[in-house]
Each structure stands twice: as C-alpha cells, then as structure tokens.
N, CA, C and O atoms as a GROMACS GRO file, in nm:
protein
  524
    1UNK      N    1  -0.289  -2.250   1.268
    1UNK     CA    2  -0.322  -2.221   1.407
    1UNK      C    3  -0.471  -2.198   1.428
    1UNK      O    4  -0.524  -2.221   1.537
    2UNK      N    5  -0.538  -2.151   1.324
    2UNK     CA    6  -0.680  -2.118   1.340
    2UNK      C    7  -0.760  -2.238   1.389
    2UNK      O    8  -0.844  -2.224   1.478
    3UNK      N    9  -0.735  -2.356   1.332
    3UNK     CA   10  -0.810  -2.474   1.374
    3UNK      C   11  -0.769  -2.522   1.512
    3UNK      O   12  -0.851  -2.578   1.585
    4UNK      N   13  -0.645  -2.502   1.549
    4UNK     CA   14  -0.600  -2.536   1.684
    4UNK      C   15  -0.674  -2.448   1.785
    4UNK      O   16  -0.723  -2.496   1.887
    5UNK      N   17  -0.680  -2.319   1.755
    5UNK     CA   18  -0.752  -2.226   1.844
    5UNK      C   19  -0.901  -2.259   1.851
    5UNK      O   20  -0.962  -2.247   1.957
    6UNK      N   21  -0.959  -2.301   1.738
    6UNK     CA   22  -1.101  -2.341   1.738
    6UNK      C   23  -1.123  -2.462   1.829
    6UNK      O   24  -1.220  -2.466   1.904
    7UNK      N   25  -1.032  -2.559   1.822
    7UNK     CA   26  -1.046  -2.678   1.906
    7UNK      C   27  -1.031  -2.643   2.053
    7UNK      O   28  -1.105  -2.695   2.137
    8UNK      N   29  -0.937  -2.556   2.086
    8UNK     CA   30  -0.922  -2.513   2.225
    8UNK      C   31  -1.050  -2.445   2.272
    8UNK      O   32  -1.094  -2.466   2.385
    9UNK      N   33  -1.108  -2.363   2.186
    9UNK     CA   34  -1.233  -2.295   2.219
    9UNK      C   35  -1.345  -2.396   2.245
    9UNK      O   36  -1.418  -2.384   2.343
   10UNK      N   37  -1.357  -2.497   2.158
   10UNK     CA   38  -1.462  -2.598   2.174
   10UNK      C   39  -1.434  -2.688   2.294
   10UNK      O   40  -1.527  -2.728   2.365
   11UNK      N   41  -1.308  -2.720   2.317
   11UNK     CA   42  -1.270  -2.814   2.423
   11UNK      C   43  -1.275  -2.749   2.561
   11UNK      O   44  -1.327  -2.808   2.657
   12UNK      N   45  -1.222  -2.629   2.572
   12UNK     CA   46  -1.205  -2.566   2.703
   12UNK      C   47  -1.284  -2.437   2.722
   12UNK      O   48  -1.284  -2.380   2.831
   13UNK      N   49  -1.349  -2.391   2.616
   13UNK     CA   50  -1.425  -2.266   2.626
   13UNK      C   51  -1.339  -2.141   2.629
   13UNK      O   52  -1.388  -2.034   2.664
   14UNK      N   53  -1.213  -2.154   2.592
   14UNK     CA   54  -1.123  -2.038   2.589
   14UNK      C   55  -1.153  -1.953   2.466
   14UNK      O   56  -1.184  -2.007   2.360
   15UNK      N   57  -1.144  -1.821   2.479
   15UNK     CA   58  -1.166  -1.736   2.362
   15UNK      C   59  -1.058  -1.758   2.257
   15UNK      O   60  -0.944  -1.790   2.290
   16UNK      N   61  -1.096  -1.741   2.132
   16UNK     CA   62  -1.000  -1.755   2.022
   16UNK      C   63  -0.910  -1.632   2.020
   16UNK      O   64  -0.960  -1.519   2.013
   17UNK      N   65  -0.777  -1.651   2.027
   17UNK     CA   66  -0.686  -1.536   2.029
   17UNK      C   67  -0.693  -1.454   1.901
   17UNK      O   68  -0.732  -1.504   1.795
   18UNK      N   69  -0.656  -1.329   1.912
   18UNK     CA   70  -0.656  -1.240   1.795
   18UNK      C   71  -0.523  -1.244   1.720
   18UNK      O   72  -0.512  -1.187   1.612
   19UNK      N   73  -0.422  -1.312   1.777
   19UNK     CA   74  -0.294  -1.326   1.707
   19UNK      C   75  -0.245  -1.469   1.721
   19UNK      O   76  -0.297  -1.546   1.802
   20UNK      N   77  -0.146  -1.503   1.643
   20UNK     CA   78  -0.088  -1.637   1.648
   20UNK      C   79   0.034  -1.646   1.738
   20UNK      O   80   0.111  -1.741   1.728
   21UNK      N   81   0.052  -1.550   1.824
   21UNK     CA   82   0.167  -1.548   1.914
   21UNK      C   83   0.151  -1.657   2.020
   21UNK      O   84   0.054  -1.658   2.096
   22UNK      N   85   0.247  -1.749   2.024
   22UNK     CA   86   0.240  -1.861   2.118
   22UNK      C   87   0.333  -1.845   2.238
   22UNK      O   88   0.358  -1.942   2.310
   23UNK      N   89   0.383  -1.724   2.261
   23UNK     CA   90   0.474  -1.700   2.373
   23UNK      C   91   0.414  -1.745   2.506
   23UNK      O   92   0.485  -1.798   2.591
   24UNK      N   93   0.285  -1.724   2.525
   24UNK     CA   94   0.219  -1.762   2.651
   24UNK      C   95   0.231  -1.913   2.673
   24UNK      O   96   0.250  -1.957   2.787
   25UNK      N   97   0.219  -1.990   2.568
   25UNK     CA   98   0.233  -2.135   2.580
   25UNK      C   99   0.378  -2.172   2.614
   25UNK      O  100   0.404  -2.253   2.702
   26UNK      N  101   0.471  -2.111   2.542
   26UNK     CA  102   0.612  -2.143   2.559
   26UNK      C  103   0.657  -2.115   2.702
   26UNK      O  104   0.732  -2.193   2.760
   27UNK      N  105   0.611  -2.005   2.759
   27UNK     CA  106   0.652  -1.971   2.896
   27UNK      C  107   0.596  -2.070   2.999
   27UNK      O  108   0.642  -2.074   3.113
   28UNK      N  109   0.497  -2.150   2.958
   28UNK     CA  110   0.441  -2.253   3.046
   28UNK      C  111   0.501  -2.391   3.020
   28UNK      O  112   0.461  -2.490   3.082
   29UNK      N  113   0.596  -2.398   2.926
   29UNK     CA  114   0.662  -2.525   2.898
   29UNK      C  115   0.614  -2.596   2.775
   29UNK      O  116   0.660  -2.707   2.747
   30UNK      N  117   0.523  -2.537   2.700
   30UNK     CA  118   0.476  -2.598   2.575
   30UNK      C  119   0.583  -2.577   2.469
   30UNK      O  120   0.636  -2.467   2.455
   31UNK      N  121   0.615  -2.682   2.395
   31UNK     CA  122   0.720  -2.677   2.293
   31UNK      C  123   0.661  -2.718   2.158
   31UNK      O  124   0.673  -2.834   2.119
   32UNK      N  125   0.598  -2.624   2.088
   32UNK     CA  126   0.540  -2.658   1.957
   32UNK      C  127   0.652  -2.686   1.857
   32UNK      O  128   0.744  -2.606   1.841
   33UNK      N  129   0.644  -2.801   1.789
   33UNK     CA  130   0.748  -2.835   1.693
   33UNK      C  131   0.692  -2.922   1.582
   33UNK      O  132   0.617  -3.017   1.608
   34UNK      N  133   0.726  -2.890   1.461
   34UNK     CA  134   0.694  -2.975   1.347
   34UNK      C  135   0.809  -3.071   1.323
   34UNK      O  136   0.922  -3.045   1.365
   35UNK      N  137   0.781  -3.182   1.256
   35UNK     CA  138   0.885  -3.280   1.223
   35UNK      C  139   0.986  -3.222   1.124
   35UNK      O  140   1.104  -3.255   1.128
   36UNK      N  141   0.937  -3.138   1.036
   36UNK     CA  142   1.020  -3.070   0.937
   36UNK      C  143   1.002  -2.921   0.963
   36UNK      O  144   0.889  -2.871   0.964
   37UNK      N  145   1.112  -2.850   0.983
   37UNK     CA  146   1.104  -2.714   1.035
   37UNK      C  147   1.097  -2.605   0.929
   37UNK      O  148   1.078  -2.488   0.962
   38UNK      N  149   1.112  -2.641   0.802
   38UNK     CA  150   1.098  -2.543   0.694
   38UNK      C  151   1.015  -2.605   0.583
   38UNK      O  152   0.997  -2.726   0.576
   39UNK      N  153   0.965  -2.518   0.496
   39UNK     CA  154   0.886  -2.563   0.381
   39UNK      C  155   0.890  -2.454   0.274
   39UNK      O  156   0.896  -2.336   0.306
   40UNK      N  157   0.888  -2.495   0.150
   40UNK     CA  158   0.875  -2.399   0.042
   40UNK      C  159   0.732  -2.345   0.046
   40UNK      O  160   0.637  -2.420   0.070
   41UNK      N  161   0.716  -2.216   0.022
   41UNK     CA  162   0.584  -2.152   0.032
   41UNK      C  163   0.479  -2.229  -0.048
   41UNK      O  164   0.498  -2.258  -0.166
   42UNK      N  165   0.369  -2.261   0.019
   42UNK     CA  166   0.251  -2.325  -0.042
   42UNK      C  167   0.280  -2.465  -0.096
   42UNK      O  168   0.206  -2.513  -0.182
   43UNK      N  169   0.386  -2.531  -0.048
   43UNK     CA  170   0.419  -2.666  -0.093
   43UNK      C  171   0.439  -2.758   0.028
   43UNK      O  172   0.552  -2.781   0.072
   44UNK      N  173   0.330  -2.808   0.080
   44UNK     CA  174   0.333  -2.895   0.198
   44UNK      C  175   0.431  -3.010   0.177
   44UNK      O  176   0.428  -3.077   0.073
   45UNK      N  177   0.516  -3.032   0.275
   45UNK     CA  178   0.609  -3.144   0.270
   45UNK      C  179   0.727  -3.125   0.176
   45UNK      O  180   0.802  -3.220   0.152
   46UNK      N  181   0.745  -3.005   0.123
   46UNK     CA  182   0.850  -2.983   0.023
   46UNK      C  183   0.992  -3.001   0.077
   46UNK      O  184   1.084  -3.024  -0.001
   47UNK      N  185   1.012  -2.990   0.206
   47UNK     CA  186   1.145  -3.008   0.264
   47UNK      C  187   1.157  -3.137   0.344
   47UNK      O  188   1.250  -3.154   0.424
   48UNK      N  189   1.062  -3.228   0.324
   48UNK     CA  190   1.069  -3.359   0.388
   48UNK      C  191   1.188  -3.435   0.329
   48UNK      O  192   1.220  -3.421   0.211
   49UNK      N  193   1.252  -3.514   0.412
   49UNK     CA  194   1.369  -3.595   0.371
   49UNK      C  195   1.488  -3.510   0.329
   49UNK      O  196   1.569  -3.553   0.246
   50UNK      N  197   1.499  -3.391   0.385
   50UNK     CA  198   1.614  -3.305   0.357
   50UNK      C  199   1.704  -3.293   0.481
   50UNK      O  200   1.798  -3.213   0.481
   51UNK      N  201   1.677  -3.372   0.584
   51UNK     CA  202   1.763  -3.373   0.700
   51UNK      C  203   1.701  -3.325   0.830
   51UNK      O  204   1.753  -3.351   0.938
   52UNK      N  205   1.589  -3.254   0.820
   52UNK     CA  206   1.525  -3.204   0.942
   52UNK      C  207   1.484  -3.318   1.035
   52UNK      O  208   1.492  -3.304   1.157
   53UNK      N  209   1.442  -3.428   0.978
   53UNK     CA  210   1.393  -3.539   1.060
   53UNK      C  211   1.501  -3.593   1.154
   53UNK      O  212   1.470  -3.637   1.265
   54UNK      N  213   1.626  -3.590   1.110
   54UNK     CA  214   1.736  -3.635   1.196
   54UNK      C  215   1.741  -3.549   1.322
   54UNK      O  216   1.753  -3.600   1.434
   55UNK      N  217   1.731  -3.420   1.303
   55UNK     CA  218   1.735  -3.326   1.415
   55UNK      C  219   1.611  -3.339   1.504
   55UNK      O  220   1.623  -3.354   1.625
   56UNK      N  221   1.492  -3.334   1.444
   56UNK     CA  222   1.370  -3.335   1.525
   56UNK      C  223   1.350  -3.471   1.594
   56UNK      O  224   1.298  -3.476   1.705
   57UNK      N  225   1.390  -3.580   1.529
   57UNK     CA  226   1.383  -3.711   1.596
   57UNK      C  227   1.474  -3.714   1.718
   57UNK      O  228   1.438  -3.768   1.822
   58UNK      N  229   1.592  -3.655   1.706
   58UNK     CA  230   1.686  -3.650   1.819
   58UNK      C  231   1.628  -3.567   1.933
   58UNK      O  232   1.645  -3.602   2.050
   59UNK      N  233   1.560  -3.457   1.901
   59UNK     CA  234   1.497  -3.374   2.003
   59UNK      C  235   1.389  -3.454   2.077
   59UNK      O  236   1.382  -3.451   2.199
   60UNK      N  237   1.306  -3.524   2.001
   60UNK     CA  238   1.198  -3.603   2.061
   60UNK      C  239   1.256  -3.712   2.151
   60UNK      O  240   1.211  -3.731   2.264
   61UNK      N  241   1.357  -3.784   2.101
   61UNK     CA  242   1.420  -3.890   2.181
   61UNK      C  243   1.479  -3.834   2.311
   61UNK      O  244   1.460  -3.892   2.418
   62UNK      N  245   1.549  -3.723   2.300
   62UNK     CA  246   1.614  -3.663   2.417
   62UNK      C  247   1.510  -3.620   2.520
   62UNK      O  248   1.526  -3.646   2.639
   63UNK      N  249   1.404  -3.554   2.474
   63UNK     CA  250   1.297  -3.514   2.567
   63UNK      C  251   1.236  -3.636   2.634
   63UNK      O  252   1.212  -3.636   2.755
   64UNK      N  253   1.209  -3.739   2.556
   64UNK     CA  254   1.149  -3.860   2.611
   64UNK      C  255   1.241  -3.927   2.713
   64UNK      O  256   1.195  -3.973   2.818
   65UNK      N  257   1.369  -3.932   2.682
   65UNK     CA  258   1.465  -4.000   2.771
   65UNK      C  259   1.493  -3.923   2.899
   65UNK      O  260   1.504  -3.982   3.006
   66UNK      N  261   1.506  -3.792   2.888
   66UNK     CA  262   1.554  -3.710   3.000
   66UNK      C  263   1.444  -3.651   3.088
   66UNK      O  264   1.472  -3.608   3.200
   67UNK      N  265   1.323  -3.648   3.040
   67UNK     CA  266   1.213  -3.586   3.115
   67UNK      C  267   1.109  -3.691   3.152
   67UNK      O  268   1.113  -3.804   3.104
   68UNK      N  269   1.016  -3.651   3.237
   68UNK     CA  270   0.904  -3.739   3.273
   68UNK      C  271   0.774  -3.660   3.264
   68UNK      O  272   0.773  -3.537   3.278
   69UNK      N  273   0.666  -3.731   3.241
   69UNK     CA  274   0.531  -3.674   3.242
   69UNK      C  275   0.511  -3.563   3.140
   69UNK      O  276   0.447  -3.461   3.168
   70UNK      N  277   0.567  -3.583   3.020
   70UNK     CA  278   0.542  -3.489   2.911
   70UNK      C  279   0.418  -3.535   2.834
   70UNK      O  280   0.381  -3.652   2.838
   71UNK      N  281   0.357  -3.441   2.765
   71UNK     CA  282   0.245  -3.472   2.676
   71UNK      C  283   0.292  -3.445   2.534
   71UNK      O  284   0.331  -3.333   2.501
   72UNK      N  285   0.288  -3.547   2.451
   72UNK     CA  286   0.322  -3.533   2.310
   72UNK      C  287   0.192  -3.538   2.230
   72UNK      O  288   0.116  -3.634   2.241
   73UNK      N  289   0.166  -3.436   2.152
   73UNK     CA  290   0.049  -3.432   2.064
   73UNK      C  291   0.099  -3.453   1.922
   73UNK      O  292   0.163  -3.365   1.864
   74UNK      N  293   0.070  -3.568   1.867
   74UNK     CA  294   0.116  -3.604   1.733
   74UNK      C  295  -0.001  -3.594   1.638
   74UNK      O  296  -0.093  -3.676   1.640
   75UNK      N  297   0.003  -3.492   1.554
   75UNK     CA  298  -0.110  -3.462   1.466
   75UNK      C  299  -0.072  -3.489   1.322
   75UNK      O  300   0.020  -3.427   1.268
   76UNK      N  301  -0.143  -3.581   1.259
   76UNK     CA  302  -0.119  -3.617   1.120
   76UNK      C  303  -0.040  -3.747   1.111
   76UNK      O  304   0.029  -3.786   1.206
   77UNK      N  305  -0.050  -3.813   0.996
   77UNK     CA  306   0.013  -3.944   0.980
   77UNK      C  307   0.164  -3.936   0.992
   77UNK      O  308   0.226  -4.027   1.048
   78UNK      N  309   0.225  -3.831   0.942
   78UNK     CA  310   0.370  -3.818   0.951
   78UNK      C  311   0.414  -3.802   1.096
   78UNK      O  312   0.512  -3.865   1.139
   79UNK      N  313   0.343  -3.721   1.172
   79UNK     CA  314   0.376  -3.702   1.314
   79UNK      C  315   0.353  -3.831   1.393
   79UNK      O  316   0.430  -3.862   1.484
   80UNK      N  317   0.250  -3.905   1.359
   80UNK     CA  318   0.220  -4.029   1.432
   80UNK      C  319   0.334  -4.130   1.423
   80UNK      O  320   0.350  -4.214   1.511
   81UNK      N  321   0.413  -4.122   1.316
   81UNK     CA  322   0.528  -4.211   1.300
   81UNK      C  323   0.632  -4.189   1.410
   81UNK      O  324   0.717  -4.275   1.433
   82UNK      N  325   0.627  -4.076   1.477
   82UNK     CA  326   0.724  -4.042   1.582
   82UNK      C  327   0.694  -4.110   1.714
   82UNK      O  328   0.774  -4.105   1.808
   83UNK      N  329   0.579  -4.175   1.723
   83UNK     CA  330   0.538  -4.241   1.848
   83UNK      C  331   0.643  -4.340   1.898
   83UNK      O  332   0.664  -4.354   2.018
   84UNK      N  333   0.708  -4.408   1.805
   84UNK     CA  334   0.808  -4.509   1.843
   84UNK      C  335   0.930  -4.448   1.912
   84UNK      O  336   1.008  -4.520   1.974
   85UNK      N  337   0.948  -4.317   1.902
   85UNK     CA  338   1.060  -4.248   1.965
   85UNK      C  339   1.032  -4.212   2.111
   85UNK      O  340   1.122  -4.167   2.182
   86UNK      N  341   0.908  -4.232   2.154
   86UNK     CA  342   0.862  -4.182   2.284
   86UNK      C  343   0.837  -4.298   2.380
   86UNK      O  344   0.774  -4.397   2.342
   87UNK      N  345   0.886  -4.286   2.502
   87UNK     CA  346   0.861  -4.386   2.606
   87UNK      C  347   0.721  -4.362   2.661
   87UNK      O  348   0.698  -4.272   2.742
   88UNK      N  349   0.627  -4.444   2.616
   88UNK     CA  350   0.487  -4.426   2.655
   88UNK      C  351   0.460  -4.468   2.800
   88UNK      O  352   0.350  -4.446   2.850
   89UNK      N  353   0.558  -4.528   2.866
   89UNK     CA  354   0.544  -4.557   3.008
   89UNK      C  355   0.567  -4.433   3.094
   89UNK      O  356   0.524  -4.427   3.209
   90UNK      N  357   0.636  -4.333   3.037
   90UNK     CA  358   0.669  -4.211   3.110
   90UNK      C  359   0.587  -4.090   3.066
   90UNK      O  360   0.577  -3.991   3.138
   91UNK      N  361   0.529  -4.100   2.948
   91UNK     CA  362   0.466  -3.982   2.887
   91UNK      C  363   0.329  -4.016   2.829
   91UNK      O  364   0.300  -4.132   2.800
   92UNK      N  365   0.247  -3.914   2.813
   92UNK     CA  366   0.118  -3.929   2.745
   92UNK      C  367   0.137  -3.894   2.598
   92UNK      O  368   0.193  -3.789   2.566
   93UNK      N  369   0.091  -3.981   2.509
   93UNK     CA  370   0.097  -3.955   2.366
   93UNK      C  371  -0.045  -3.949   2.313
   93UNK      O  372  -0.121  -4.046   2.324
   94UNK      N  373  -0.081  -3.836   2.255
   94UNK     CA  374  -0.213  -3.815   2.196
   94UNK      C  375  -0.197  -3.803   2.045
   94UNK      O  376  -0.111  -3.729   1.998
   95UNK      N  377  -0.279  -3.876   1.970
   95UNK     CA  378  -0.269  -3.871   1.824
   95UNK      C  379  -0.405  -3.843   1.762
   95UNK      O  380  -0.509  -3.882   1.815
   96UNK      N  381  -0.401  -3.775   1.650
   96UNK     CA  382  -0.521  -3.752   1.569
   96UNK      C  383  -0.475  -3.702   1.432
   96UNK      O  384  -0.356  -3.694   1.404
   97UNK      N  385  -0.571  -3.670   1.348
   97UNK     CA  386  -0.539  -3.616   1.216
   97UNK      C  387  -0.478  -3.477   1.230
   97UNK      O  388  -0.485  -3.415   1.336
   98UNK      N  389  -0.418  -3.430   1.124
   98UNK     CA  390  -0.356  -3.297   1.122
   98UNK      C  391  -0.466  -3.190   1.130
   98UNK      O  392  -0.575  -3.210   1.077
   99UNK      N  393  -0.438  -3.077   1.196
   99UNK     CA  394  -0.539  -2.971   1.208
   99UNK      C  395  -0.555  -2.884   1.084
   99UNK      O  396  -0.622  -2.780   1.091
  100UNK      N  397  -0.497  -2.922   0.973
  100UNK     CA  398  -0.509  -2.839   0.852
  100UNK      C  399  -0.654  -2.833   0.806
  100UNK      O  400  -0.733  -2.922   0.838
  101UNK      N  401  -0.689  -2.730   0.731
  101UNK     CA  402  -0.828  -2.718   0.682
  101UNK      C  403  -0.874  -2.840   0.602
  101UNK      O  404  -0.993  -2.869   0.597
  102UNK      N  405  -0.781  -2.912   0.539
  102UNK     CA  406  -0.818  -3.028   0.458
  102UNK      C  407  -0.857  -3.149   0.542
  102UNK      O  408  -0.928  -3.237   0.494
  103UNK      N  409  -0.812  -3.155   0.668
  103UNK     CA  410  -0.835  -3.277   0.745
  103UNK      C  411  -0.895  -3.258   0.884
  103UNK      O  412  -0.935  -3.355   0.948
  104UNK      N  413  -0.902  -3.136   0.932
  104UNK     CA  414  -0.946  -3.112   1.071
  104UNK      C  415  -1.084  -3.171   1.100
  104UNK      O  416  -1.108  -3.217   1.212
  105UNK      N  417  -1.172  -3.170   1.003
  105UNK     CA  418  -1.308  -3.222   1.023
  105UNK      C  419  -1.311  -3.374   1.043
  105UNK      O  420  -1.413  -3.429   1.084
  106UNK      N  421  -1.199  -3.442   1.013
  106UNK     CA  422  -1.196  -3.588   1.020
  106UNK      C  423  -1.136  -3.640   1.150
  106UNK      O  424  -1.084  -3.752   1.153
  107UNK      N  425  -1.141  -3.561   1.256
  107UNK     CA  426  -1.096  -3.611   1.385
  107UNK      C  427  -1.021  -3.511   1.470
  107UNK      O  428  -1.011  -3.529   1.591
  108UNK      N  429  -0.967  -3.404   1.410
  108UNK     CA  430  -0.900  -3.306   1.495
  108UNK      C  431  -1.002  -3.233   1.578
  108UNK      O  432  -0.988  -3.221   1.700
  109UNK      N  433  -1.108  -3.183   1.512
  109UNK     CA  434  -1.213  -3.117   1.588
  109UNK      C  435  -1.283  -3.222   1.673
  109UNK      O  436  -1.331  -3.324   1.624
  110UNK      N  437  -1.287  -3.194   1.801
  110UNK     CA  438  -1.348  -3.289   1.895
  110UNK      C  439  -1.250  -3.384   1.960
  110UNK      O  440  -1.291  -3.468   2.041
  111UNK      N  441  -1.121  -3.375   1.927
  111UNK     CA  442  -1.023  -3.468   1.986
  111UNK      C  443  -0.999  -3.441   2.134
  111UNK      O  444  -0.957  -3.530   2.208
  112UNK      N  445  -1.025  -3.319   2.177
  112UNK     CA  446  -1.012  -3.280   2.318
  112UNK      C  447  -0.871  -3.301   2.375
  112UNK      O  448  -0.855  -3.332   2.493
  113UNK      N  449  -0.771  -3.284   2.289
  113UNK     CA  450  -0.634  -3.304   2.335
  113UNK      C  451  -0.592  -3.207   2.445
  113UNK      O  452  -0.509  -3.240   2.530
  114UNK      N  453  -0.648  -3.088   2.444
  114UNK     CA  454  -0.605  -2.986   2.540
  114UNK      C  455  -0.658  -3.017   2.680
  114UNK      O  456  -0.586  -3.000   2.778
  115UNK      N  457  -0.782  -3.060   2.689
  115UNK     CA  458  -0.834  -3.100   2.821
  115UNK      C  459  -0.772  -3.232   2.866
  115UNK      O  460  -0.749  -3.251   2.985
  116UNK      N  461  -0.743  -3.322   2.773
  116UNK     CA  462  -0.677  -3.448   2.808
  116UNK      C  463  -0.536  -3.422   2.860
  116UNK      O  464  -0.491  -3.484   2.956
  117UNK      N  465  -0.465  -3.330   2.795
  117UNK     CA  466  -0.330  -3.294   2.840
  117UNK      C  467  -0.336  -3.238   2.982
  117UNK      O  468  -0.258  -3.276   3.068
  118UNK      N  469  -0.429  -3.147   3.005
  118UNK     CA  470  -0.441  -3.087   3.138
  118UNK      C  471  -0.480  -3.189   3.244
  118UNK      O  472  -0.430  -3.184   3.356
  119UNK      N  473  -0.568  -3.282   3.209
  119UNK     CA  474  -0.607  -3.386   3.305
  119UNK      C  475  -0.487  -3.473   3.341
  119UNK      O  476  -0.468  -3.509   3.457
  120UNK      N  477  -0.407  -3.507   3.241
  120UNK     CA  478  -0.286  -3.587   3.266
  120UNK      C  479  -0.190  -3.511   3.357
  120UNK      O  480  -0.141  -3.566   3.456
  121UNK      N  481  -0.164  -3.386   3.324
  121UNK     CA  482  -0.072  -3.306   3.405
  121UNK      C  483  -0.122  -3.295   3.549
  121UNK      O  484  -0.045  -3.312   3.644
  122UNK      N  485  -0.250  -3.268   3.563
  122UNK     CA  486  -0.308  -3.255   3.697
  122UNK      C  487  -0.294  -3.387   3.774
  122UNK      O  488  -0.266  -3.385   3.894
  123UNK      N  489  -0.312  -3.500   3.706
  123UNK     CA  490  -0.301  -3.630   3.773
  123UNK      C  491  -0.160  -3.658   3.822
  123UNK      O  492  -0.139  -3.741   3.911
  124UNK      N  493  -0.063  -3.589   3.764
  124UNK     CA  494   0.078  -3.605   3.803
  124UNK      C  495   0.124  -3.495   3.898
  124UNK      O  496   0.242  -3.488   3.933
  125UNK      N  497   0.030  -3.410   3.941
  125UNK     CA  498   0.065  -3.302   4.031
  125UNK      C  499   0.137  -3.186   3.964
  125UNK      O  500   0.210  -3.111   4.028
  126UNK      N  501   0.116  -3.174   3.834
  126UNK     CA  502   0.181  -3.069   3.754
  126UNK      C  503   0.077  -2.966   3.717
  126UNK      O  504  -0.037  -3.000   3.685
  127UNK      N  505   0.116  -2.840   3.720
  127UNK     CA  506   0.024  -2.732   3.688
  127UNK      C  507  -0.028  -2.745   3.544
  127UNK      O  508   0.047  -2.774   3.451
  128UNK      N  509  -0.159  -2.724   3.529
  128UNK     CA  510  -0.221  -2.729   3.397
  128UNK      C  511  -0.169  -2.616   3.309
  128UNK      O  512  -0.118  -2.515   3.358
  129UNK      N  513  -0.184  -2.634   3.178
  129UNK     CA  514  -0.149  -2.530   3.082
  129UNK      C  515  -0.268  -2.438   3.065
  129UNK      O  516  -0.381  -2.484   3.049
  130UNK      N  517  -0.244  -2.310   3.068
  130UNK     CA  518  -0.347  -2.211   3.035
  130UNK      C  519  -0.342  -2.190   2.884
  130UNK      O  520  -0.273  -2.102   2.834
  131UNK      N  521  -0.418  -2.273   2.815
  131UNK     CA  522  -0.418  -2.266   2.669
  131UNK      C  523  -0.483  -2.138   2.621
  131UNK      O  524  -0.493  -2.114   2.501
   0.00000   0.00000   0.00000
C-alpha cells in the first residue's frame, strides 16, 4: 500500500495516510481485489493456481456484465491477463506494472491512474473518488 499511497500523493497531492485502512475507499464504491486472495507469508504467488482465479475471474466477469462505467486498475502482468474478462466498451481499464517495491519505479509511479479514474467518472456524471 505504501507505493499506492505515494502515487496518489504524487498524482493528486493527497497526504499519505498514517494507516492502511481502506474503509474510506470501500464506502465510495472502490473494490480492491487481488487475483489470488491468499498467499504463504513472504512467498509471492505461492497460492496461484489453487482455485482463487476461478472465483476472482467470476467476480470480474459479473461486475463487467452487470455494471456500467467501472474503472478497473490492473497492476502487474498477472492482473493484466484479466483484461479479456472486461467489456472495454462499458468500462475504463487502466494497466501498469505492479506497485511492489521491486517494480513500482518501472511505470507504476507516474501512471496517474487515480486522476484518470476520477476524470473518467466525472465524464460519466459519476462522483469522483476521494482517494
């Protein structure tokens, strides 16, 4: 989350929060979700191909099919593979590298996804997210 908060700070000038509590985002309709919902401690991708993808792919498909004007932020090569599940005629899809410390410098920082998301929402007459 630290790099996500740094990007929001650089993109929108918002102060960096003192905690990782995302309740404020959730109450505004933001749905943070990883493709794989669990992991063995300190072992990135350790629970990949254990069944989570079936569930999370179904969630993405359902959201894409049943809703309109959503913003999907797909960060990292694994997340980018989910683009095919999303109706890009109805939704905005933003992609970049993963915000992890190992890759954030290669495109996450400076991606401006948060201002782009808000601009899209505003263009559709939808209230912006207070990131």
